[in-house]
N, C-alpha and C positions, 0 to 999 in steps of 0.2 A: 362466494363472490367469483365472478368470471374474470380471468386474467386476460388482458388485451394483447393479442399476438400480432396485431397490425394496427397502424395508426388511424385507420378509418373503418367504419362499420361495413362498407361494401367496396367491391373492386372498382366500381364506377367512379366513386370519389377519389380513390387512390390514383386512378389514371389521370383524372383532372388535376390532382395535386402534382403529379409528376410532370405533366405538361406545363403547368404554370411555373413550377420551379425551373424547368428547363429553359423557359424564357427569361427568368430572372438571373440564373446562374452566371452567364457570360459577363453581365454588367457587374455582378457581385465579385467575381474573380478578378476582373480587370481593376476594379477600384481597390481591392485588397493588395494586388501586386504593385499598383501605383504608389499607394501610401507606404508599403513595406520598403520600397526602394529608397525612401527618404529617412527611414528609421533604422540605422545600422546597429547591430549589437556590438558589445566590446570585443567579442571573438572576431567579427568581421573587420573591425578597426585594426586589430593587431595583425590580422592577415595582410591587410593593405599596407600597413607600416613595414612589414617584413618583405613585401614583394614590390620593389621599385617599378616593375613593369605593369603593375595593376592600375589601370586608369579608371577609377570609379566615376569620377566626374564626367569623363567622356561617355561612359556607359549610360549614365543618367540622361545626358544631353540627347543621346540617340534614342533611348527607349521611352522617355517621357512623352514626346509627341506621338509616338506610335500608340502607347497606352491611352492617351487622351482621345485620339481619333477613334480608336475602337470603342472606347467607353461611350463617347457621344453617339456612335452608330448603334450601340446596343441599348441605349436608353429607351427608345420607343417600345422595343420588345419587352424590356423590363417593366415598363409602366403597364402594359397590357397584362403581363404575367402577374403583376402585383394586384391589379384589380380583380383578377380571377382567384389568386392565392389567398387574399385576406379573408373573404367571407367563408372560404372552405375551412378555416381554422375553428369556426364555431362547432363543426362536427368532428373535429380531431380529438382523439383520445389522449389522456394525459401521460401515457408512457407506452413503451413496447416491451413485451415480455418474450424473451428468446430462450428456448430450451433446446439443448443439443440432443438431437435424436440419435446420432451415431456415437455411442458412449466410448467406442474404441478411440475416438478422436480426443477424448478428455482423459488425460493421464491421471488426474487426481480423482475425478468423480467415479471412475470405474472401480476404484479401490474401496469406496465407502461401503460400510455395512451398517445396517439399521441398529440404533441403540435400543436395547430392551430394558434399560433402567436396572440392569443387574450389576452386581459388583459394588465397589465403593463409590463410583461416580464416573464422570466423563468431563473432559476439558474441551472448550470451544475457543477458537482463535479468531479475533476480529482485527481487521486492518482498515486504515483510513488515510487518504492522501489527497491533497490538492495538486492536480497535475497540469494546470495552466494550459489547457488545450483550447485556446481561443483562435479565431482567425489570425493568420500569420501577422498581419499588420498590427493587430492589437497585442498579440503576444510579445512583440518586440519591445513594447513599453515596459515589459517585465524582464527584458534582456534575454529572452529565449526566442527561437525561430524554428522554421521548418516544422510546422505543426503536424503534418501528415507523417513524416518520418519519425518524429518524436512519439507519436501515438503508437506506432508499431513497436518501437523499441521499449517503451514503457510497459506495454502489455507483455512483451517477451521477457523482460526482466522480472516482472511480478510473478508470472506463472512458472518461470524457471526456478526462482528462489523458493516459491511455495511448494513445489513438487519434489524437492530434495528430501532425503530421509532426515528424520528428526534425530539430532545428536544429543546424547547425555554425557556429561563429564563428571566423574566421581573421583574425589581425592581420597585415596586409601590411607595416606599418611596423616596422622592427627596434627602434625606440627608443620608440614610443608604443603603449601598450596600452589607452588609454582608449576606452570605447564612448560612444555618445551619452548626453547627460544625461537623455534621455527614458527611461522605464522599458522594460526589455527582458524583463520577467518575465511578460507576460500573453499572452493568446491571441487570435488573430484570429477573429472570428465567421464561421461558414460562409456561403458565398455562396449562399444558398438561392433558387433560382428566378429569378435575374436574369441573363439571357443577354445583356444590352445591353453593347456594347463601350464601355469607358471609356478615353480616351487620357490617359496620364500626362503631366503637364506637362513638356515637354522642357527648360524653363528651370530645373528643380529642380537644386539643387546635387548634383553627382554624386560622392559620397564612398563609397558602398557599393552593393552589388548583391546581389540574391537570385537564386539559381539553384535550380531544382527538378530533382532527379535522376531523376524518373520513378517510376512504380509498380514495386514489386517489385525495385527496385535502389536502393541508397543507400550511405551511408558509415558507417563505424564511429565511435563516440565516441572510440576510441583515436587517431583521426587528429589530434585536437587536441593530444594529448600528443607527437606526433611532428613538430610544426612546427619545433622547434628543430633538426631534422636537415636542414632545408632542402629537404624534398620532400613531396609529397602522394601518399598511396596511393590506389589505385583502390578503388571501393566493394567491400565483401565480398559474397559471394553470399548472397542471401536477405534483405537488409535492405530495409525498406519505408519509404515516406513520409518521405524524407529531403530536407531543404533545407539549402543552404549560404549563409551570410551572410559576405561578404568585406568587411573593413574596410580601406580604403586609408589611407595616411598623410596625405592631403591635409586641410588644415584641422584637423590633430590629431585627426581622427576625431570631432569634435564636430558637433552639429546645431544650427543656429540656431533661434530661436523661429519665424521666418518659415517656415523649412523644415518644422519640426515641425507647424505649423498646416496647411501645404499637404499634408503627408502624411496628417494626420488627416482632412482633407477627402476625400482619395482613399479612405481606409479606410472612411469613412462612406458614400461614394457607391457602394461596391462591391456593396452589396446588403443586404437586411434580415437581421437576426439570426435565428437559428433559434429557434423558440419552445420553451419548456420542455416536456419530455416529460410532465411531470405538472402537474396544476393547482396553483395556489398555496394552495389551501385547506388541504391536509394539511401541506405543507412549512412554511407560515408558523406552524405551531404551535411551532416551535423557533426560538430567536433566531439560530442559526447560519446560517440560510438567507436572512437579510435582506441584500440586496446593498447595500453601501456603496461610496462612491467609492473606486476603486482595488482593490476586492475582485474578484479574478479566480478565486477558488477554485471557484465554480460557473460552469461555462463557458457556460451558456446565458443569461447576463444580457443583457438587451436594452439596458441603459443603461450602456455601458462608458465609463469616464473616459478622459482623454487618455493615462493610463498603462496603460490596458487595451486599447489597440489596437496592432497590430503596425506598426512603422515601416518601410516599404518604400522603399528607394532604388533607382532604376533607372539603367541606362547610357544612352548616347546614343540618341536616336531615340525612337520611340513603342513602346508595348507593348500588345498585345491583352489587355485586362484579363480578358476572359472565359476566356482560356487559363489565366491565373494562377488564376482562381476554380476552374476545373475541376480543376486539378492540386492546389490546396490544398483537397482534399475534406474533410479533417478540420481541426479547430481547430489552429492553429499557435502555437507559443510561441517567443518570443525572450527569452533570459535577461537580467535587468536587470544594470546595471553591477556591482553588488556581488555578483552571482551568476555572472558569467561564469567558466567553469571556469579557474582559475588554479592553478599550483603555487606556493603561498606558501612551501613548503618544498622546496628544490631537490633534496633527496635522495629525495623521494617519486616513485614510479614511475607513479602514476595520478592521475586528476582526482578532486576531492572538492568538494562544495558543500552549501549549505543551499538547497533548491529549493522554490518555491511550488507545484510540480506533480509528479505522478508522472512517471517517465521515459517518453518516447515509445517506442513499440514494446515495452512491457512484456510479457514472455513468460510469466512464472510469478508467481503471487501466493499467499502464505501468510498467512492471517488467524487470529487468536486471539480468544477470548472471544465467539464467535458462539453464545451459549448459547440465546437465545430462538428457538424453532423457527419462529414466524411471521415474525420479523425475518430469519431465515436464508432463507426463501422469497423475501422481498422483495429481499434483497441478491442472491440468485442470479439473480433475474429481471433486475436491472439489469446485473450482471456479464456475463450472456449476450449483451449487446449487443456485447461485445468478445471475451470468452473463450468458446471453443467447448466446452471440457471443464471440468466442475466436480465436485469431490467435497465433499459437505457432510453435515450431520447425523452427524458422526463421533463414535463413542463407544458406550458401553453404558449401560443403565439397570437399576434394581432391583439385585439381588444377583448378576447374571450376570457371571461371569468375574472378579470382583473381591471383595475381602474384605468391604468395607462397602457399605451401600446407597447407590446413586447416584441422585440426584434429577434431575440434568441431564447432558447429554453432555459431550464434551471441549472443545467450543467451537472446534474446528479446522475450517478451510475452505480448500480448495485450488482454484485456478483456473489453467487453462493454455490456451495457444493450440495446443499440440501434443498429440497423442493420448496418453492414459494406457494403458500396457500392463499394469501390475500395481499393486496397492495392498494395503497391510496396515496394521492398527492394533493397538497394544498399550496397555493401560491400566496406569498406574503403581499398584502395589498398596500403596504405602507412604504415601499421602497422609494428612495430619494436619489436625485442626481442621476449619474450614469447607471447606478444599480437598478433604477426603475425601468431601464430598457431590457433587462433580463428578467425572466419569470422565476426569480429566486424563491425558494419555498422549502417544503419538507416532504420527504418520501417515507412512508410508513409501510413496514413489511411484517408479515407473519410467516414464519417458516416452521416446517415440521422436521424435527431432528431425531425422532424415534417413536416408539410405542411401548407400553407396558405389557406384561403377559396377560393382563385383563383387557387388552385392546383399547386402552386409553391413549390418545395421541399425546406425545410430548412436543410442545411447541416453544418457540421463542419469538420475541418481538425486537425488531431493529429499526431505528429511525436514523435517517441520513438528512442533514440539512446544511445550509450555507446562509449565514446572516449578512446583514448590511455591512459593507466594507468601508465606507467613508469614515475617516477619523472624526470624532466628535459627535457622531450620531448615536450617542448612548441611549437616548430615549427610544429611538427606533428599534435598536437591538433588544431592549428590554420588552417592548411591545411584541416583538417577534418571538421572544422566549415565552411570553405569556400564551401566545397563540400556539406555539409548539406543544406546550403542556396540555392545552385544551383539546387540540386536534388528536394528540396521542391518546388521551383519555377516551375520546369519542371512538377512535379506531379500535381500541381494545374492547370497548363495550359492544360495538357493532359486529365484531368478528368472533366474539367469544360464544361458544356453544355449550358452555358448562354452567352448572348451578352448584351452589354450595352443597346441596343434598346429593346431587348426582354429577360429580365432575367427570365430564367426557374428555377433558383436556387438562394436562398438567403443564404449567408454565415454568420453563427452566431458567429463562433469563430475559431481561429487558435492557437493551443497550441503546445509547444515543451516540452517534458519531458525526463529526463534521467540522467545518471551518467556521468557528463562531466569531472570528474577527475581533476578539478582545483578549487582553492579557490579564492574568490573575494577579500580576504584580505591578501593573501600571496605575499610577495615581489618577489617570484620566478615565479609567474604566471601573471606578468604584461602584457605580450603580449595577453594572452587570455582575461584578464579583459577589454582590450581596443578594442576587436574585434568588427567589424561592426555589428555582430549579435545583439548586445545590443542597437544599434541605431534603429533597426526595431522591436525588441521584448523587452518587459518589464519584469524585474525580481522583483516580489513584495518584496523581501527581501533586495534589493540593493538600495543604495543611488547614488553611482557612482563607477567608477573604484577604487578599493582599499578600499572601505568603504561600510559596510553593515548597515542596520538599527539596532538600539540597541537591539531589541527583537529577532533578527535572531540568531540562534545557529548552531553549526556544526552538520553535519549529519554522520560523520565517528567516530565510537566508537573505543576506545582502545581495541584491541582484548584480551589483557591480563586480562582485568577486566570483561569479559562477564559473568562469572559465580559467581562473588562476590554476596553475599546475598543482598547487598545494591541496586543492579541493575538487578537482574536476573528475576524480574517480572515486568509487565507493570506499575503497580502502583508505585513500588519502583524506577524504572528508571525515571518515570515522576517526582517524588519528588526530586530526585538527580539533574536532569537537570534544575529544577527551581531555583537552587542556583548557584552562581558563583563558589563557592568552589567545589560543586559537578561536575560541568562541567569540571573544571580543572583536576579532578581525573579520569574522565571516557571518555572524548572526546579527539580525536587527534587534535593537534593544528598545525598551519602552520610550515613547516619544518624550516623556517628561524628563528623561535623563540625557537627552541629546543636547549637547551644547555647541555642536558645530556640524556642518554639512558633511564633513569627512568622517566616514565610519572608522577608518584605521587611524585617524589623527586624534582620536579622543579616547584611546584605550584606558588611560589612567583614570578617567572620570566615570567609567562604566562600572556598574555593580549588578549582581545577579547573574543569571545564565541565559538571557535573551528573552525575546518576546514569544510566548507560547500561545498560539491562537488556534491550534488544531487539537480537538478534544476527543476523548473517549470516556463516556460516563456509563455507569451501570447502577441498578437499584436492587434492593432486596425486598421492596414492597410489591405486593401483588403476585408473588411467586408461590409455588406449591409450598405449603407451610412446613412439610417434613424434610424439605431439601434446603441445603445451604449453598450460597454462592460466594466465592472468594476469588480474588485476583491471584493468579499463579506467577505471571510475569508481565512486564511492560517494557516495550522497546521503542527507541527512536531509531529510524532506519535511514541509511545513507545510500541504498542501492540505486536510487534515482538521481544520483549526483550528476549535475550538468543538464538534466532533462526538465527540471522544474525548480521553482524558487521556494518550495516548501519541503520540510522533512516529513515523510510519512511516519505514522505511529501505529503500534500494534499492541493488543492486549489479549492475554489468554486467561479465560475464566474457568475455574473448576466448579462444576455442579456436583456436590457431594450428596449422595442419596442416604448415607448413614447405614448402609448395609455392608456386611462382610469387611468391616474395617479391621485391620490386623491389630 
């Protein structure tokens, strides 16, 4: 299958499309700004309340007539452009495939090595997030604004979080599992340009050590879960940027204030922080990008607090600090005490956490609601610093291939560190209400993740989707789930080049990611909860219809509280969500349990952990029979705090080949 690298089959149609959109855009932009001026966010309301000299009403009185006059003047040109633009959409391709040619630009992709299916197996990490990148006037109804700046910052946070070294924490003491009271949730600043050797104070208390496993070799997150077996596995093939932190039992694993200060001094002396990739002018337009003490969500902050520095303990003797700096090429994270991966439920087979950062070595990313095309370009540019392959601008426009007119695309975006072999998109034809104006659908992808010594390709299947959002449309969502299964089955059959007798491809995984817009614990979503999709695909957070695992939390944030100081930074949001009272204040709960319009005024009546509508599903059906797939870890991520009203989720799968197991 040929992947589409441009939206139209020839340059002539591309030029006509650009010309027609150029006629439409002034009218579109003016209408967007006009509506946006009447829909303030809670952050803007608070700013106006704090600034008595801010005359918002006067600004509206002055700008509204100007916007209206320019809008009326641009309407004739927009009409001509629309008459030219609409028929062109019948020739438009359903997506754009972007591959980064200069691999030096991609920090993560440049380090990938091909998996040869040797050793005990390999892990793959998947992420999914609804980023709410609508036109600014529409985004404000979700209490977020400045879509263009948010898109750039979202991309920057994702690729910075994913490109840090992977940290492992091992507890050597069989009785004590406490980590230092200092924060372990933040990232070390890159050691830019400082090659001076710094000798670590040999008199420092030696309770922990950090070992770097080297480039292109690392260890699996699954190693943490195998500690209780009394052994440590060797790193799996193809893992990059891994670090190991070993916690000894001495002094109960705690770090004294004197030691903490000494370590902080070493961290500050290691080199200057990397400057931000973008200037502060644009990013400062949104409140989410103002760095506060303890805010490690944006990894380029030059003013890290004591909790925002990695706490490194070294063994006996001296260490060549420049060696550590060179090996810690990317920003490193050590999880905080409350986020260290623990199995609070002994019957759980994998690790789970609420994390302030996207997982290290993130392999695949599925995003929803990337509707704005300019924002999509900015987001793509940032993600290409880490992901080599991106599929974006997915969907159809006008009346092409769907029953109703589509004003915006599907909002789906897919990014990968592995090459995409095939891609297909289908639009749901049964959208209702405002959802029918967008070409919501499903994007199916086939990626190559390696090859065997016998030259058999190792592939994986990933599906990204966004279902009907309007509450009460359970029948519509069930129909869309039916179509999703049928389309996925057709895609696998049409792209498979293997036969049972002569397998040319080995399927390693099959994953579905997306915003399904129903909750597994809501009484109003019973039809979706019992859908046949869940008999073929497993949800790591789910026990059964109507019941989630105790550690699973909601992924839909209360829009009214996005800019509260308690949750406006990744670290703060993480701390809030770790408590039941915090979740009651800032998560949306199933509608059947809402007894009043005030989210914070009904805390006592709320049960459960919030409305979880963002899913990551995997299956063991249709994979290579001799391999086993299991979840290593599942994360709810707060790194996009203040930038979207959804919590991203991430899942790491281990593909075990059954060879060389210790």
